[in-house]
C-alpha positions in Angstrom: -49.9 -20.5 -64.4 -46.9 -21.3 -62.3 -47.1 -23.2 -59.1 -44.8 -23.8 -56.2 -43.0 -27.1 -55.8 -45.5 -29.7 -54.5 -45.6 -30.3 -50.8 -47.6 -33.5 -50.8 -44.9 -35.6 -52.3 -41.9 -34.3 -50.2 -40.0 -36.9 -48.3 -38.8 -34.7 -45.4 -36.0 -36.1 -43.3 -36.6 -36.9 -39.7 -38.3 -39.6 -37.8 -41.7 -40.8 -39.0 -44.4 -40.8 -36.3 -46.9 -43.5 -35.8 -50.5 -42.8 -35.8 -51.5 -41.2 -32.5 -47.9 -40.6 -31.4 -48.2 -36.8 -31.7 -51.0 -34.5 -32.7 -50.8 -33.0 -36.1 -50.2 -29.3 -36.6 -53.8 -28.7 -37.4 -55.1 -30.8 -34.5 -53.1 -28.9 -32.0 -54.6 -25.6 -33.0 -57.1 -24.1 -30.5 -60.4 -25.7 -31.4 -62.2 -22.3 -32.0 -59.8 -21.6 -34.9 -59.0 -25.0 -36.4 -59.5 -25.5 -40.1 -57.4 -27.4 -42.6 -55.3 -25.0 -44.6 -56.7 -24.4 -48.1 -60.2 -25.8 -47.3 -63.0 -23.3 -47.3 -65.2 -23.9 -44.2 -68.9 -24.3 -44.3 -70.7 -21.1 -43.4 -73.9 -19.4 -43.9 -74.1 -17.7 -47.3 -72.1 -14.5 -47.7 -71.5 -12.5 -50.8 -68.2 -11.1 -49.3 -65.0 -12.2 -50.9 -63.1 -12.3 -47.5 -59.6 -11.3 -46.7 -59.1 -14.8 -45.2 -60.7 -17.8 -47.0 -59.3 -20.7 -45.0 -61.2 -20.2 -41.8 -64.4 -18.6 -40.5 -63.8 -15.2 -38.9 -65.7 -13.9 -35.9 -67.8 -10.8 -36.4 -66.5 -7.7 -34.6 -69.2 -5.5 -33.2 -67.5 -2.9 -31.0 -64.0 -1.7 -30.0 -62.8 0.7 -27.3 -59.3 1.5 -26.1 -57.2 -1.6 -26.6 -60.2 -4.0 -26.8 -62.3 -5.5 -29.6 -65.5 -7.3 -28.9 -67.1 -9.9 -31.2 -70.8 -10.8 -31.7 -70.6 -13.6 -29.1 -69.4 -11.1 -26.5 -65.8 -12.3 -26.5 -63.2 -9.6 -25.7 -59.8 -9.5 -27.5 -56.8 -7.5 -26.4 -55.6 -5.9 -29.6 -51.9 -6.3 -29.0 -50.8 -5.3 -32.5 -53.2 -2.6 -33.5 -54.4 -4.8 -36.4 -51.5 -4.7 -39.0 -49.6 -2.3 -36.8 -52.1 0.4 -37.6 -54.0 1.7 -34.5 -51.9 4.2 -32.6 -54.3 6.0 -30.4 -56.7 3.2 -29.4 -60.1 2.3 -30.6 -63.2 4.5 -30.0 -61.3 7.8 -29.6 -64.0 10.4 -29.4 -61.9 13.2 -30.9 -61.2 11.3 -34.1 -64.8 10.2 -34.4 -65.9 13.8 -33.9 -63.5 15.1 -36.6 -65.0 12.6 -39.1 -68.5 13.7 -38.2 -67.7 17.3 -38.4 -66.1 17.0 -41.8 -69.1 15.0 -43.1 -71.4 17.8 -42.1 -69.3 20.1 -44.3 -68.2 18.4 -47.5 -68.5 14.7 -48.4 -66.8 14.1 -51.7 -64.7 16.8 -53.5 -62.6 15.8 -56.5 -59.0 16.9 -56.2 -58.8 18.4 -59.7 -61.7 20.7 -59.0 -61.2 22.0 -55.4 -59.0 22.0 -52.5 -60.5 21.9 -48.9 -59.7 23.4 -45.7 -59.2 20.0 -44.1 -56.5 19.1 -46.6 -54.7 22.4 -46.5 -54.7 22.6 -42.7 -53.4 19.0 -42.3 -50.6 19.6 -44.8 -49.7 22.8 -43.0 -49.5 21.1 -39.7 -47.8 17.8 -40.7 -45.2 19.3 -43.1 -42.8 20.7 -40.4 -42.8 17.3 -38.5 -41.7 15.3 -41.5 -38.0 14.4 -42.0 -38.0 16.5 -45.2 -37.0 20.1 -46.1 -40.0 22.2 -47.1 -42.3 19.2 -47.4 -45.1 19.0 -49.9 -47.8 16.5 -49.1 -49.8 14.4 -51.7 -52.8 12.8 -49.9 -54.0 9.3 -50.9 -56.0 6.5 -49.5 -53.4 4.2 -47.9 -49.9 2.8 -47.8 -49.8 1.1 -51.2 -51.1 4.2 -52.9 -48.6 6.2 -51.0 -45.7 4.0 -52.2 -47.0 4.1 -55.8 -47.1 7.9 -55.6 -43.6 8.1 -54.1 -42.2 5.9 -57.0 -43.9 8.1 -59.6 -42.6 11.3 -57.9 -39.1 9.9 -58.2 -39.7 9.1 -61.9 -41.3 12.5 -62.6 -38.3 14.2 -60.9 -35.7 12.6 -63.1 -37.8 13.1 -66.3 -38.2 16.8 -65.5 -34.4 17.0 -65.1 -33.8 15.5 -68.5 -32.8 12.1 -67.2 -35.5 9.8 -68.6 -33.0 6.8 -68.5 -33.3 6.7 -64.7 -36.1 4.1 -64.6 -34.9 1.4 -62.1 -35.7 1.4 -58.4 -33.5 -0.5 -55.9 -35.4 -1.9 -52.9 -34.3 -4.7 -50.5 -34.9 -8.3 -50.3 -37.3 -9.5 -47.6 -39.2 -6.2 -47.7 -42.8 -5.2 -48.1 -44.0 -2.0 -49.7 -47.6 -2.8 -50.7 -49.8 -4.9 -53.0 -50.3 -2.6 -56.0 -48.0 -3.6 -58.9 -45.3 -1.0 -58.5 -45.2 -1.4 -54.7 -45.2 -5.2 -55.1 -42.3 -5.0 -57.5 -40.4 -3.0 -55.0 -41.3 -5.6 -52.3 -38.8 -8.4 -51.8 -41.1 -10.9 -50.1 -41.2 -13.9 -52.4 -44.5 -15.5 -51.3 -46.3 -12.3 -52.1 -44.6 -11.8 -55.4 -44.8 -15.4 -56.7 -48.3 -15.5 -58.1 -47.7 -12.3 -60.0 -44.1 -12.7 -61.2 -45.0 -12.5 -64.9 -46.0 -8.9 -64.2 -43.0 -8.0 -62.1 -39.2 -7.8 -62.6 -38.4 -4.1 -63.3 -36.8 -3.3 -59.9 -33.7 -4.6 -58.1 -33.2 -5.8 -54.6 -30.2 -5.3 -52.3 -29.5 -7.2 -49.1 -31.8 -6.6 -46.2 -30.7 -4.7 -43.1 -31.3 -7.8 -40.9 -28.9 -7.9 -38.0 -29.9 -11.3 -36.7 -29.0 -12.9 -40.0 -26.6 -10.3 -41.4 -25.0 -11.3 -44.7 -21.9 -9.4 -44.0 -19.2 -12.1 -43.5 -17.4 -9.8 -40.9 -20.6 -9.1 -38.9 -21.0 -7.3 -36.6 -17.9 -5.3 -37.8 -18.3 -2.9 -40.7 -22.0 -3.7 -41.5 -22.8 -0.2 -42.7 -19.8 -0.1 -45.0 -20.6 -3.6 -46.3 -24.2 -2.7 -47.2 -23.0 0.5 -48.9 -20.5 -1.5 -50.9 -23.2 -4.0 -51.9 -25.4 -1.1 -53.0 -22.5 0.5 -54.9 -21.7 -2.8 -56.6 -25.3 -3.1 -57.8 -25.4 0.5 -58.9 -22.1 0.0 -60.7 -23.3 -3.1 -62.5 -26.4 -1.4 -63.9 -25.0 2.1 -64.2 -25.9 5.0 -62.0 -27.5 6.7 -64.9 -30.3 4.0 -64.9 -31.2 4.2 -61.2 -34.0 6.5 -60.1 -34.4 5.7 -56.3 -33.6 3.6 -53.4 -36.6 2.6 -51.2 -36.7 1.0 -47.8 -38.4 1.0 -44.4 -36.3 2.7 -41.8 -37.0 -0.3 -39.6 -38.2 -3.4 -41.5 -41.7 -4.2 -40.4 -44.1 -6.8 -41.8 -41.5 -9.0 -43.4 -38.6 -9.1 -40.9 -40.5 -8.3 -37.6 -39.0 -5.0 -36.4 -35.5 -5.5 -37.7 -33.5 -2.4 -36.7 -30.5 -1.6 -38.9 -27.0 -1.1 -37.5 -26.2 2.5 -36.4 -24.3 3.6 -39.5 -26.6 1.8 -42.0 -28.6 4.8 -43.1 -25.9 7.4 -43.2 -23.8 5.0 -45.4 -26.7 4.2 -47.7 -27.8 7.8 -48.1 -24.2 8.8 -48.8 -24.0 6.3 -51.7 -27.3 7.6 -53.1 -26.4 11.2 -52.8 -23.1 10.6 -54.6 -24.9 9.2 -57.6 -28.0 11.4 -57.9 -30.3 8.6 -56.6 -33.3 9.7 -54.6 -34.0 8.1 -51.2 -37.5 7.1 -50.4 -38.3 6.3 -46.8 -41.3 4.0 -46.5 -42.8 5.2 -43.2 -46.2 3.5 -43.7 -45.6 1.3 -40.7 -42.9 3.2 -38.8 -44.4 6.7 -39.0 -46.5 8.5 -36.4 -44.8 7.3 -33.3 -44.7 3.6 -33.8 -40.9 3.5 -33.3 -40.9 5.8 -30.3 -40.1 8.8 -32.6 -42.4 10.6 -34.9 -40.8 8.9 -37.9 -38.4 6.0 -38.1 -35.8 8.1 -40.0 -35.6 10.4 -37.0 -33.3 7.9 -35.4 -30.5 8.8 -37.9 -28.9 12.1 -38.8 -29.9 11.9 -42.5 -33.0 12.8 -44.4 -34.7 11.2 -47.3 -36.0 12.9 -50.4 -39.5 11.4 -50.4 -41.6 9.9 -47.5 -44.5 7.4 -47.9 -47.0 7.2 -45.0 -50.2 5.4 -44.2 -51.5 3.2 -41.4 -50.9 5.4 -38.4 -51.9 8.6 -40.2 -55.5 8.2 -39.0 -54.9 5.3 -36.6 -56.9 3.2 -39.1 -60.1 5.1 -38.5 -60.6 6.0 -42.2 -58.4 5.0 -45.2 -55.7 7.6 -45.6 -52.0 8.0 -46.4 -49.7 10.4 -48.3 -46.5 10.7 -50.2 -44.4 13.8 -49.3 -41.4 15.1 -51.1 -39.0 18.0 -50.5 -39.7 21.5 -51.8 -36.8 21.1 -54.3 -38.4 18.0 -55.8 -41.8 19.7 -56.0 -40.3 22.8 -57.6 -38.6 20.6 -60.2 -41.7 18.4 -61.0 -44.4 21.1 -60.9 -43.5 23.0 -64.1 -43.7 19.8 -66.1 -46.8 18.4 -64.5 -47.3 15.3 -62.4 -49.3 12.6 -64.4 -50.9 10.8 -61.5 -54.0 10.7 -59.3 -56.7 8.6 -57.6 -60.4 9.1 -57.2 -60.0 9.5 -53.5 -56.7 11.3 -53.4 -56.8 14.6 -51.5 -60.0 13.6 -49.7 -61.1 15.9 -46.9 -62.5 13.2 -44.6 -59.2 11.4 -44.4 -57.3 14.7 -43.9 -59.7 15.7 -41.1 -59.2 12.5 -39.2 -55.5 12.5 -39.9 -55.3 16.0 -38.4 -57.2 14.9 -35.3 -54.8 11.9 -35.0 -51.8 14.2 -35.3 -53.2 16.5 -32.6 -53.9 13.5 -30.3 -50.4 12.1 -30.7 -48.8 15.5 -30.2 -50.9 17.1 -27.5 -51.1 14.0 -25.3 -47.4 13.0 -25.7 -48.1 9.7 -27.2 -44.9 9.5 -29.2 -42.8 9.8 -26.1 -45.2 7.3 -24.4 -44.6 4.8 -27.2 -40.9 5.1 -26.5 -41.4 4.5 -22.8 -43.8 1.7 -23.1 -41.6 0.1 -25.8 -38.4 0.2 -23.8 -40.2 -1.4 -20.8 -41.9 -4.1 -22.9 -38.7 -4.9 -24.9 -36.7 -5.2 -21.7 -39.3 -7.4 -20.0 -39.6 -9.7 -23.1 -35.8 -10.1 -23.3 -35.6 -11.1 -19.7 -38.6 -13.4 -19.8 -37.6 -15.2 -23.0 -33.8 -15.3 -22.4 -33.8 -19.0 -21.9 -36.7 -19.9 -24.2 -35.5 -22.8 -26.3 -37.1 -21.6 -29.5 -36.7 -17.8 -29.3 -33.9 -16.7 -31.5 -34.2 -13.0 -31.2 -36.2 -10.3 -29.5 -35.8 -6.9 -31.1 -37.4 -3.6 -32.0 -37.8 0.0 -31.1 -40.7 1.9 -29.5 -43.9 -0.2 -29.6 -42.7 -2.0 -32.8 -41.3 -5.2 -31.3 -40.6 -8.6 -32.9 -39.9 -12.1 -31.6 -38.2 -14.4 -34.1 -38.8 -18.1 -33.5 -36.3 -20.8 -34.5 -36.0 -24.5 -34.3 -32.4 -24.2 -33.1 -31.1 -21.2 -31.3 -27.4 -22.1 -32.0 -27.7 -22.5 -35.7 -30.7 -20.1 -36.1 -32.4 -22.8 -38.2 -36.1 -21.9 -38.6 -38.9 -24.4 -38.1 -40.0 -26.2 -41.3 -42.7 -24.1 -42.9 -45.2 -26.9 -43.1 -45.3 -27.1 -39.3 -47.1 -23.8 -39.3 -45.6 -22.8 -36.0 -46.3 -19.1 -36.2 -49.9 -19.7 -37.2 -50.4 -22.1 -34.3 -49.0 -19.6 -31.8 -51.1 -16.7 -33.2 -54.2 -19.0 -33.1 -53.5 -20.0 -29.5 -53.1 -16.4 -28.6 -56.4 -15.5 -30.3 -58.1 -18.4 -28.5 -56.8 -16.9 -25.2 -58.1 -13.4 -26.3 -54.8 -11.8 -27.5 -54.4 -10.5 -31.0 -50.9 -10.6 -32.5 -49.5 -9.8 -35.9 -47.2 -12.4 -37.6 -44.7 -12.6 -40.3 -43.6 -15.8 -42.1 -41.7 -16.8 -45.2 -38.7 -14.5 -45.2 -36.4 -17.4 -44.1 -36.7 -21.0 -45.3 -36.7 -20.8 -49.0 -38.8 -17.9 -50.0 -36.8 -14.7 -50.4 -36.0 -12.4 -53.2 -33.2 -12.4 -52.4 -32.1 -13.2 -50.9 -29.0 -14.8 -48.8 -26.3 -16.0 -46.4 -28.7 -18.1 -44.3 -27.3 -20.4 -41.7 -30.6 -22.2 -41.9 -30.4 -23.3 -45.5 -30.6 -27.0 -46.1 -28.0 -28.0 -48.6 -27.6 -31.3 -50.3 -24.2 -32.7 -51.3 -24.3 -35.4 -54.0 -21.4 -37.8 -53.6 -21.3 -40.8 -56.0 -17.9 -42.6 -55.7 -18.8 -44.8 -58.6 -18.7 -41.8 -60.9 -14.9 -42.4 -60.9 -15.6 -44.9 -63.7 -16.4 -41.9 -66.0 -12.8 -42.1 -67.3 -11.7 -41.6 -70.9 -8.2 -42.7 -70.0 -5.0 -41.3 -68.6 -4.2 -39.1 -71.6 -7.7 -37.5 -71.8 -8.1 -34.0 -70.4 -11.3 -34.7 -68.6 -10.0 -36.5 -65.5 -12.2 -38.1 -62.8 -9.6 -36.9 -60.3 -11.0 -33.4 -60.5 -14.3 -34.6 -59.0 -12.6 -36.9 -56.4 -10.3 -34.1 -55.3 -13.2 -31.7 -55.0 -15.0 -34.1 -52.6 -11.8 -34.6 -50.7 -11.3 -30.8 -50.3 -15.0 -30.3 -49.2 -14.4 -33.1 -46.6 -11.0 -31.6 -45.5 -12.8 -28.3 -44.9 -15.4 -30.2 -43.0 -18.2 -28.7 -45.1 -19.9 -32.1 -45.3 -20.2 -32.1 -41.5 -22.0 -28.8 -41.2 -25.4 -29.1 -39.5 -27.2 -27.7 -42.6 -25.5 -30.1 -45.0 -26.7 -33.6 -45.9 -25.4 -36.2 -48.3 -27.9 -37.2 -50.9 -28.3 -40.8 -52.0 -27.7 -41.6 -55.7 -29.1 -44.2 -58.0 -28.0 -44.6 -61.6 -30.5 -43.2 -64.0 -32.6 -45.9 -65.6 -33.5 -45.9 -69.3 -36.8 -44.1 -69.0 -35.0 -41.2 -67.1 -32.3 -41.1 -69.8 -35.0 -41.1 -72.4 -36.4 -37.8 -71.1 -33.6 -36.3 -73.3 -31.8 -39.1 -75.3 -33.2 -41.5 -77.9 -33.4 -45.2 -77.2 -31.1 -45.9 -80.1 -28.4 -43.7 -78.6 -28.7 -45.2 -75.2 -28.5 -48.7 -76.7 -25.5 -47.7 -78.7 -23.7 -46.3 -75.7 -24.4 -49.4 -73.7 -23.2 -51.8 -76.4 -20.1 -49.7 -77.3 -19.1 -49.6 -73.6 -19.4 -53.3 -73.4 -16.9 -53.8 -76.2 -19.3 -54.7 -79.0 -18.4 -53.8 -82.6 -20.5 -51.4 -84.4 -20.7 -48.1 -86.3 -20.4 -46.0 -83.2 -19.1 -42.9 -85.0 -22.5 -41.9 -86.0 -23.4 -41.6 -82.3 -20.3 -39.4 -81.7 -18.0 -42.1 -80.4 -14.5 -42.8 -81.6 -11.0 -41.4 -81.5 -10.8 -37.7 -80.4 -13.0 -36.0 -77.8 -15.2 -39.0 -77.1 -13.2 -42.3 -77.1 -15.1 -45.4 -76.2 -14.2 -46.6 -72.7 -15.2 -49.5 -70.5 -18.7 -49.3 -68.9 -19.5 -46.1 -70.7 -23.2 -46.3 -70.3 -23.0 -47.2 -66.6 -20.6 -44.2 -66.1 -22.9 -41.8 -67.8 -26.0 -43.1 -66.0 -24.3 -42.6 -62.6 -23.5 -39.0 -63.4 -27.1 -38.4 -64.8 -28.6 -40.1 -61.7 -26.5 -37.9 -59.4 -27.8 -34.7 -61.1 -31.4 -36.1 -60.8 -30.7 -36.7 -57.2 -29.7 -33.1 -56.8 -32.9 -32.0 -58.6 -35.0 -34.3 -56.5 -33.4 -33.0 -53.3 -34.4 -29.5 -54.1 -37.8 -30.0 -55.7 -39.2 -32.9 -53.6 -37.1 -33.5 -50.5 -36.9 -30.1 -49.0 -33.3 -29.0 -49.7 -32.8 -25.3 -50.6 -29.7 -26.0 -52.7 -27.9 -29.2 -54.0 -24.6 -29.7 -55.7 -23.4 -32.5 -58.0 -19.7 -32.0 -58.7 -19.6 -35.0 -61.1 -22.2 -33.4 -63.4 -22.3 -30.6 -65.9 -21.8 -32.7 -69.1 -23.6 -30.1 -71.2 -22.5 -30.9 -74.8 -24.2 -34.2 -75.4 -27.1 -34.2 -77.8 -30.2 -36.4 -77.9 -28.7 -38.8 -80.4 -24.9 -38.0 -80.1 -22.1 -37.8 -77.7 -20.1 -34.5 -77.9 -17.3 -32.6 -76.1 -16.3 -35.3 -73.6 -20.0 -35.8 -72.7 -21.9 -39.1 -72.9 -25.3 -38.2 -71.4 -26.4 -34.6 -70.9 -27.0 -34.7 -67.1 -28.0 -31.0 -66.7 -30.7 -31.4 -69.4 -31.8 -34.7 -67.9 -32.2 -33.0 -64.5 -34.2 -30.2 -66.1 -36.4 -32.6 -67.9 -37.0 -34.5 -64.7 -38.0 -31.3 -63.0 -40.5 -30.5 -65.8 -41.9 -34.0 -65.6 -42.4 -33.7 -61.8 -44.4 -30.4 -61.9 -41.8 -27.7 -62.1 -43.1 -25.2 -64.5 -40.3 -22.7 -65.1 -36.5 -23.4 -65.0 -33.6 -21.0 -65.6 -30.4 -22.7 -66.6 -27.2 -20.6 -66.3 -24.0 -22.0 -67.7 -20.7 -20.4 -66.9 -18.4 -22.9 -68.6 -15.8 -21.5 -71.0 -17.5 -23.5 -73.8 -21.0 -22.7 -74.9 -23.7 -24.9 -73.4 -24.8 -26.0 -76.8 -26.4 -29.4 -75.8 -28.7 -27.9 -73.1 -29.7 -25.0 -75.5 -30.4 -27.4 -78.4 -32.5 -29.7 -76.2 -34.7 -26.9 -74.9 -34.6 -24.7 -78.0 -38.4 -24.8 -78.5 -39.3 -25.2 -74.8 -40.7 -21.9 -73.4 -40.6 -23.2 -69.8 -36.8 -23.3 -69.8 -34.6 -20.2 -70.1 -31.0 -21.1 -71.1 -28.2 -18.5 -70.5 -24.6 -19.2 -71.4 -21.6 -17.0 -70.7 -18.7 -18.3 -72.7 -15.7 -17.7 -74.8 -16.7 -17.4 -78.5 -14.9 -17.6 -81.8 -15.4 -19.3 -85.1 -12.5 -21.6 -84.3 -13.5 -22.3 -80.7 -15.4 -25.4 -79.7 -18.3 -25.9 -80.2 -18.7 -23.0 -82.6 -22.1 -22.0 -81.4 -23.4 -19.5 -78.9 -23.6 -16.2 -80.8 -25.8 -13.5 -79.4 -28.2 -14.0 -82.3 -29.2 -17.5 -81.0 -32.4 -16.6 -79.1 -34.6 -19.7 -79.1 -36.8 -21.6 -81.5 -40.1 -20.5 -83.1 -42.1 -22.0 -80.2 -39.9 -20.3 -77.6 -38.5 -17.0 -78.9 -36.3 -15.4 -76.4 -35.7 -18.5 -74.4 -32.0 -18.7 -75.2 -29.5 -15.9 -74.2 -25.8 -16.1 -75.1 -23.1 -13.9 -73.8 -20.2 -14.5 -76.2 -16.9 -13.1 -74.9 -13.6 -12.8 -76.7 -10.4 -14.5 -75.6 -8.4 -12.7 -72.9 -11.4 -11.4 -71.0 -10.4 -10.8 -67.4 -12.2 -11.1 -64.0 -13.7 -7.7 -64.0 -15.0 -7.6 -67.6 -16.3 -11.2 -67.2 -18.2 -10.3 -64.0 -19.5 -7.1 -65.5 -20.9 -9.2 -68.4 -22.5 -11.7 -66.0 -24.1 -9.0 -63.9 -25.4 -7.0 -66.8 -27.3 -10.0 -68.3 -27.8 -12.9 -66.0 -29.6 -11.4 -62.9 -32.1 -9.2 -64.8 -32.9 -12.0 -67.3 -33.4 -14.7 -64.6 -35.3 -12.3 -62.4 -37.7 -11.4 -65.2 -38.2 -15.0 -66.1 -39.1 -15.9 -62.5 -38.2 -19.5 -62.4 -39.3 -22.1 -59.9 -35.7 -23.6 -59.9 -32.3 -22.2 -60.9 -30.0 -24.8 -62.4 -26.4 -23.9 -63.0 -23.4 -25.5 -64.7 -20.2 -24.3 -62.9 -17.4 -25.1 -65.4 -14.2 -23.5 -64.3 -12.2 -23.9 -67.5 -12.5 -20.1 -67.7 -9.3 -20.0 -65.5 -6.4 -18.3 -66.9 -4.2 -21.4 -66.6 -6.7 -23.8 -68.3 -5.0 -25.5 -71.3 -8.1 -25.7 -73.5 -9.2 -22.0 -73.4 -8.0 -18.4 -73.3 -10.1 -16.5 -70.7 -8.2 -14.9 -67.8 -10.3 -15.6 -64.7 -9.0 -16.3 -61.2 -10.6 -17.9 -58.2 -11.7 -14.4 -57.2 -14.2 -14.5 -60.1 -15.5 -17.9 -59.0 -16.0 -16.6 -55.4 -17.9 -13.6 -56.7 -20.0 -15.6 -59.2 -20.9 -18.0 -56.4 -22.2 -15.1 -54.3 -24.1 -13.7 -57.3 -25.8 -17.1 -58.1 -26.7 -17.5 -54.4 -28.4 -14.1 -54.3 -30.1 -14.9 -57.6 -31.4 -18.2 -56.4 -33.2 -16.5 -53.6 -34.1 -13.3 -55.5 -35.7 -15.1 -58.4 -36.3 -18.8 -57.6 -37.4 -18.9 -54.0 -33.9 -20.3 -53.0 -34.3 -23.4 -55.2 -30.8 -24.0 -56.7 -29.5 -27.1 -58.4 -25.7 -26.9 -59.2 -23.5 -29.2 -61.2 -19.8 -29.2 -62.0 -18.6 -28.9 -65.6 -15.4 -28.4 -67.5 -12.0 -27.7 -66.0 -8.8 -29.2 -67.0 -6.4 -28.0 -64.4 -7.9 -30.9 -62.5 -5.8 -30.7 -59.3 -4.6 -27.0 -59.2 -7.9 -25.2 -60.0 -11.1 -27.3 -60.2 -11.2 -28.5 -56.5 -10.6 -25.0 -55.2 -13.2 -23.4 -57.5 -16.0 -25.9 -56.8 -15.2 -25.9 -53.0 -15.7 -22.1 -53.1 -19.1 -22.6 -54.9 -20.2 -25.2 -52.3 -19.0 -23.1 -49.3 -21.2 -20.2 -50.6 -24.1 -22.6 -50.9 -23.9 -23.7 -47.3 -22.9 -20.2 -45.9 -19.4 -21.3 -44.8 -16.4 -19.0 -44.4 -13.3 -20.9 -45.3 -9.7 -20.3 -44.2 -7.7 -19.2 -47.2 -5.0 -21.7 -46.5 -5.8 -25.1 -48.0 -5.7 -28.0 -45.5 -2.3 -29.6 -45.5 -3.6 -33.1 -45.7 -5.4 -32.2 -48.9 -2.4 -30.6 -50.5 -0.3 -33.7 -49.8 -2.9 -35.9 -51.5 -3.4 -33.6 -54.5 0.4 -33.4 -55.0 0.7 -37.1 -54.8 -1.9 -37.6 -57.6 -0.6 -34.7 -59.7 3.1 -35.4 -59.0 3.6 -31.7 -58.9 2.9 -28.8 -56.6 -0.5 -27.3 -56.1 -1.4 -23.8 -54.8 -1.6 -23.5 -51.1 -4.5 -21.0 -50.9 -7.9 -20.5 -52.3 -7.1 -17.0 -53.3 -4.8 -16.0 -56.2 -3.0 -12.8 -57.2 -5.1 -10.5 -59.4 -4.1 -10.4 -63.1 -5.3 -7.0 -64.0 -7.1 -6.1 -67.2 -7.1 -8.4 -70.2 -6.6 -7.6 -73.9 -10.2 -8.7 -74.5 -11.9 -6.5 -71.9 -12.8 -3.5 -74.1 -14.3 -5.8 -76.7 -16.1 -7.8 -74.1 -17.7 -4.7 -72.6 -18.8 -3.4 -76.0 -20.4 -6.8 -76.8 -22.3 -6.8 -73.5 -23.5 -3.2 -73.9 -25.0 -4.1 -77.3 -26.5 -7.3 -75.9 -28.0 -5.6 -72.9 -29.6 -3.0 -75.2 -31.0 -5.7 -77.5 -32.4 -7.6 -74.5 -34.0 -4.4 -73.0 
C-alpha cells in the first residue's frame, strides 16, 4: 500500500519555538472539539463505523429552520446546510408530509417491474426547468450515483452511434464529483484519490476554472480562450475520436470553495466540445436547485449541456435522492440499444415524492430568487467586513454559495502550511460558538491532480559551486560552464530571490549513500583513479574517450550525487513542492562502471534515497537525447520505480539501447517504457510523442514523487545528436511536467539537468525555462545584458539574445516518429 511522504521527520523552515512559547495547533482548538488527529477517542461502545473517526461527535436530536439541537440541548446555526445540501430549512412540514403520504401508498417498488405516479409526476414537473432540451430523468439515490449514471449515459450514447473508441472523460483538476470509482476518477482532488490510485487513471484532467489562482499567464485577459486552448490541446494529444465527455461543476464547490468561472469560460468550453462531438456533463449536484441564485448553475451562461447530474438539493437532504438527466436526442439514441445500468433504489417513489415537494416549495415560495437576494447581501457584507483581514485572500461566490479563501500571505497568495490545520481550527471554533461551516482543504499546497501555476509553491534551488570540479578537461564536450552559466542566468532573472524559492544546502554524498546504487569496488576505483593512482581502471569504464580520468574524480561525482539527494530530501522531507539540481542528470553510469561522461548515477542515487526513506512509488521521466540506460538498468527489476525515456534511437547512436521492446525485468514487467524517435524529429512530433505516452503512463502509475532528467541535447544545434528541437519545446515540456507533477504525484517534483553540449548558447536558456516554470515565473524574452556579456566572454563568441527561437517547421523524421508513437501507444493500451 502506498503512503504519503512522512510528516514526522520534516524539517520545516522557520523559527523553532521553545516549549510554552505558543500553544500548539491542537491545544488552541476549542476544548469541546479537541482531539489529536489520527487518534480514536475513548467513547462508550458503538457498533457504528462513523464518518469521522478522529473525534467524538455530538448526537443530534432535532432540527428546525436553520437550527440543529444536540442531546445536551446545545443549538447550532446550520450555516452551510450540512455539505451544502439543505435548501428549504430543517423540519419543513410539506416535505415531511410528502414522505408520509408516499409511504402510505407504496414503500418499495423495483424500477424494472413498475413505474410510480411519484416518479412520473416529478419527472414531468422538473424536466422543463432543467437546462436541457426535452429532458429525460433517471432517478437515483444521490450525487455520486447521479455522476456514475451520467458517465454511463455518455458512454452508451457513443456506443449506440457506432463510436466505441470514445472511452475517455476529461474533467478538471481540483474538482470533486463523488466517491464511487467512476466519479472519483473524474474528481481531481488528490487527497481523495490518493488511497485508491491503483484503481484509477482512466480519465484526464484539464486546468481548473479558478480565477483567484488562474493558470493563464495573461490573466485576467483572455481566460476563456486560454482554457479552450488548453482543452483543445488535450483533445488533440489524445485524439477527439477517443474522448467521450467533458464534466465539470458550473461553479466549483467542495474543492475550490465557490470558484466562479470567467464570463466566457463555459461558452468557449462548450464550443470546443461541440466542434469535436464531445458531450458536456454539468455536475449540478451542489449548484442545482437554487444554490447559486438560479435554478441551475448553468443558467448563468447562454449554453446548455447534454447531461445534468443532480443530488443534494433535490430533496433538501430529507431523503437520499438524485438524478441524471439527458437531452431527448441522447435518450432517443440510447434507448433502442438499451442502457445497461441500474441501482436497487433507483426510480424510488419516496425520493421522487419528497423531491417533488421540494421543487414546489422552491418554486411556489420564490426561494430561488430569495437565494440570489440573500447571497448578494451576504457576499457584499463579507467583502466589506473582511477587506482588511490579514489572512483572507479572496471572498467569492454566487447566490448562497459563498467561499472565503484563507492565505498566509495576501500578496503572494501563499497558503498556510497544511500541518497547521488552520481551516480545521476555524471550523472547530465556529462549532464551539454554535455555528456550523463547511470547509475545503488540500487543493493548494501540494495535493492537486493537477494541477498548476501556483504562486504558493515552495521551490528548492540546489546550488553547489564545488560541482565545477566535475571537469573532464577543456576539450571534452561536457563542460562545467553549462551549469555555472545556468545558475548565473537564474540569478540574473532574479528567480533565486523570489519569495517562494529557497536555496538548498548540499553535502557530498558519502560512501553509504553512493552504495545505494554503486558497488564498493567501483567507488574505491573512482577515488583511487582520481587521486592519480595507477591501476586497471578501464574495467570500471575509465580511460581515453568518453570518461577520461580527471583530478578529484570521486569528489566531483560525490558532490553532484549529494546535490541530487539534497533535491530529493527537499521535496520528500523538508516541505518543498519542487527542487532542481542543474548539476545532476548523469544518467548513464552503471553500478560497476562509468559510462557516457557519467561517474556516479545521481538520478538513480536520488531515487534509491527516496525508496530508502519511505517513498513507495517513483516515476522517472528522462527527456535527454540519449537513452537513460543507467537508470533503467539499475531499476530494471524494481516494481516501485517506473522509468520512461524519450530519446533519439538508432543502432549506431549511443548508448544503443532504449527500444520499445525493453519493458522491465521479470520481477517488474512494464516498469520500463521507451519512446525511441528517429533523427530529425521536430518540436511538434516530439511533443506529440511525449504527450501521447508520458502523462497517461505516469498518471496510471500514481507515483509519490516525479523525478526528471532534463537533458537539452535534443536541440537542433547540438553537436552530438540529430533531433530538431527548439527552446519552444523545452518551454512546453516544462509546463507538461509541471502539470503532471501535480496531476499524478501530489506536486512532488525532483528535477536534474543532464546532457547538452551547446553549453553557452542553449543549455542555460533551456534549464532557466524549466526552473521558471517550476517557480511560476514569467520571464522577459530578452536575456539580461549582464548575462549575455559574461556568456560571450566565456564562449568567446556570440550567444542568442532571447529565450525564444524561430520555429523550424516539420522535420524529415516526423512521419516515422508519429507512426512509432501510434504503435507504442496501442501496445501500452
